[in-house]
N, C-alpha and C positions, 0 to 999 in steps of 0.2 A: 504494500500500500504506500502511496506517495502523499506527502503533505507539503504545502507551501506555507512557510512560516515567516512572520514579521514581528519584530519587537523593537522597543525603543533603542536598545543597545545590544552589542554582542554579549555582554555580561548578563543581561536579562534573558537572552536566548539560552545561554549556558545554564543559568539557574533553572529555567523551565525544563530543559532536557534532563537535567539531573533529578529534578523533582518527579519527572515522569519515569525515571529509571531507564532512560534511553542513552544516557551518557554518564561518565564518571570522571572525577579528577584523577590525574596521574602526574607524577613528578619525573622529569627527565634527568639525565645524568648531571646537568648543570644546576639542578634545583629549581628549574622553571616549572610552574604548575600549568598543566594543559588540561583541557576538557576534551575527552575522546569518546566517540560513540561506542556502545557496548556491542557484543557479537550480534549479528543479524541486523545491524543498523548502519546505514550509510548517510553521511551528512555532507552536503555541498554548501559551504559557507559563501554567500554571494556578497553580503555587505550592503551598503547604500547603493541605490540604483541611480546612475547619473542621468541628467536630462539629455535629450537628443536635440541637436541643432541643425538647421539647414545651412546651405553654403553662405548665406548672408549673416549667420550668427543668431538668427531668430530661433527661439525655443519652439520645436515642433511637438515635443512630448516632454512634459515636466518630469523632473526626477523625484525620487522618494528617498528622503534622508534616513529613514528607519533601516534597521539591520534586517536583511532578508537571508533566507536559507531554504534549501530543498531538503526534505527528509524522506528517506526510503527505508521501510522496515519489512523484514521478511516473515513477520508473524503478525497476528492480529493484536491490536492494542485494546486494553480495557477502556471503558468509558472514562475512568479516572485519569488514565494516561492521556487520552485524547483531550480531556478538559484542561490538563496542565499545559498543553502546547499552545503557543501563541499563533494559532491559525487566524485567518482573516477572511472577511466576506464583504463585498463580493470578490471572487477570485478574478485575476486579470484574464481578459479574453485572449491575450497573447503574452504568456509568461516571459520574463526576461531571459531565463535560462531553464532548460528542461533536461530530463534524463534521456539518454539515447538507448 
């Protein structure tokens, strides 16, 4: 199942994924804390979506400053897990980036 996510910040997104049990904190060899998806979960971090401009520099499509991500899970989520995710509505008619 695929989910389009949007949160105020990347940190808020990470907190939501951890709360849903879909990611966990891990520390690398340099002591940096990272948030990584658990087994069966793939996360595509997109970030803010930039505006699109025409050749004259006019905005054709406004950007979205929120943090965006695509989430793919290979198992069914519980209602509680889905409720913890920062999904949004309405979904874009043409997503910025999609899974192949």
